[in-house]
C-alpha positions in Angstrom: 0.0 0.0 0.0 1.5 3.3 -1.1 1.2 6.6 0.7 1.9 10.1 -0.4 2.1 13.4 1.3 0.7 16.7 -0.1 1.2 20.1 1.5 -1.4 22.8 1.3 0.1 26.3 1.7 -0.9 29.9 1.3 -1.8 33.0 3.3 -4.3 33.3 6.1 -7.8 33.1 4.8 -7.0 31.3 1.5 -8.9 28.2 2.5 -6.2 25.6 3.4 -8.1 24.3 6.5 -11.4 24.3 4.6 -9.9 22.5 1.6 -8.4 19.7 3.7 -11.6 19.3 5.6 -13.6 19.1 2.3 -11.6 16.0 1.1 -10.4 14.2 4.2 -11.8 10.8 4.9 -11.1 11.3 8.6 -12.0 14.1 11.0 -9.1 16.5 10.3 -6.7 17.4 13.0 -6.4 21.1 13.3 -4.3 23.4 15.5 -6.4 26.5 15.4 -6.1 29.2 18.0 -7.7 32.6 18.5 -5.9 35.1 16.4 -4.0 37.6 18.5 -2.4 39.9 15.9 -3.5 41.6 12.7 -4.8 38.3 11.6 -7.9 38.8 13.7 -9.0 41.5 11.2 -9.3 38.6 8.7 -10.7 35.8 10.8 -11.3 34.8 14.4 -9.1 31.7 14.5 -6.0 30.7 12.6 -3.8 27.7 12.2 -0.7 27.9 14.3 1.1 24.6 13.6 -0.6 22.5 11.0 -3.8 20.8 9.7 -3.8 17.1 8.9 -6.3 15.0 6.9 -6.2 11.8 5.0 -7.6 10.7 1.7 -8.0 6.9 1.1 -7.9 6.0 -2.6 -9.7 3.0 -4.3 -6.4 1.1 -4.9 -5.5 1.3 -1.2 -3.2 4.2 -1.5 -3.3 7.0 1.0 -2.7 10.7 0.6 -1.7 12.5 3.8 -2.8 16.1 3.6 -0.8 18.7 5.6 -1.8 22.3 5.8 0.7 25.0 6.8 0.0 28.0 8.9 -0.5 31.1 6.8 1.2 33.6 9.1 4.8 34.2 8.2 5.8 34.1 11.8 5.1 30.4 11.7 7.0 29.9 8.4 9.5 27.6 10.1 6.7 25.0 9.8 6.6 25.4 6.0 9.9 23.6 5.6 9.2 21.0 8.3 5.8 20.1 6.7 7.2 20.1 3.1 9.9 17.6 3.9 9.2 14.4 2.0 6.0 15.7 0.3 5.1 14.7 -3.3 4.0 18.3 -4.0 2.6 21.6 -3.0 -0.9 22.9 -3.4 -0.7 26.7 -3.1 -4.0 28.5 -2.4 -4.3 32.2 -2.9 -7.2 34.4 -1.9 -8.0 36.5 -5.0 -9.8 39.2 -2.9 -6.6 39.9 -0.9 -5.4 43.5 -1.2 -2.6 42.5 -3.6 -3.0 38.8 -4.5 -0.3 38.8 -7.2 2.3 40.1 -4.7 1.2 37.5 -2.1 1.4 34.8 -4.8 4.9 35.9 -5.7 6.0 35.9 -2.1 4.8 32.3 -1.6 6.4 31.2 -4.9 9.7 32.7 -3.7 9.4 31.3 -0.2 8.8 27.7 -1.6 11.1 28.1 -4.7 13.6 25.5 -3.7 10.9 23.0 -2.8 9.0 23.7 -6.1 12.1 23.0 -8.2 12.5 19.6 -6.6 8.8 18.6 -6.6 5.6 19.8 -8.2 3.0 22.5 -7.8 -0.7 23.1 -8.3 -2.2 26.5 -7.7 -5.8 27.1 -6.5 -7.2 30.6 -6.7 -10.0 31.1 -4.2 -12.7 33.8 -4.1 -12.5 34.6 -7.8 -15.5 36.8 -8.0 -16.3 37.8 -11.6 -14.9 41.3 -12.4 -12.7 41.6 -9.3 -9.0 40.9 -8.9 -6.5 39.3 -11.3 -7.5 36.5 -13.6 -6.0 33.0 -14.0 -3.8 34.3 -16.9 -2.1 36.8 -14.5 -1.1 34.0 -12.1 0.1 31.9 -15.0 2.2 34.8 -16.2 4.0 35.0 -12.8 4.8 31.3 -13.1 6.0 31.7 -16.7 8.3 34.5 -15.7 9.9 32.1 -13.2 10.0 29.2 -15.7 7.5 27.2 -13.6 5.0 24.9 -15.2 2.0 24.2 -13.0 -1.8 24.1 -13.3 -3.7 27.2 -12.0 -7.4 26.6 -11.2 -10.3 28.6 -9.9 -11.4 26.7 -6.8 -13.9 26.9 -4.0 -12.2 25.2 -1.0 -15.6 24.3 0.4 -16.5 22.2 -2.6 -14.9 18.7 -2.5 -15.0 18.2 -6.3 -13.0 21.5 -6.7 -10.3 20.4 -4.2 -10.2 16.9 -5.6 -9.7 18.3 -9.1 -6.8 20.5 -7.8 -5.3 17.5 -6.0 -5.6 15.4 -9.2 -3.9 18.2 -11.2 -1.0 18.1 -8.7 -0.8 14.3 -8.9 -0.8 14.4 -12.8 1.8 17.2 -12.7 3.9 14.8 -10.5 3.5 11.8 -12.7 1.9 12.5 -16.2 1.3 8.7 -16.5 -1.4 8.7 -13.8 -4.8 8.2 -15.3 
């Protein structure tokens, strides 16, 4: 029985905890605490160590889902959680004040990891007529010579998160059907 590890990363409020909860076959483990800094302007609780969920596939394989904290002061966890992972799912909130700059910061923060593994990007809260489009995010990746799928996702919708996860797995191994 094979098992894989996927890391979900992104800023506070992008939907990491929600996405893992949407597709986990177990009750997700969460380390949420009351936000005590500027994060409380965005949401009441925030992840301080990690989220964990598990997907059980038909063939007996298991995908361990790890969510990183979004606050940069917990960035030491990003490297710890990424160790040994098959790939990175990066979630970006399109309604952020400057989502492209946030996206660039996360691409830069995970650049060494992205080079040695694979990436799939999920853009959340893509309200029509507001914020950048998928092409804008793809251009950031192209400027850095990174090839990765970029999808509009709602982290509350399991089929959206599964599609994003499948895109990551296909990016890791194009022979997967």
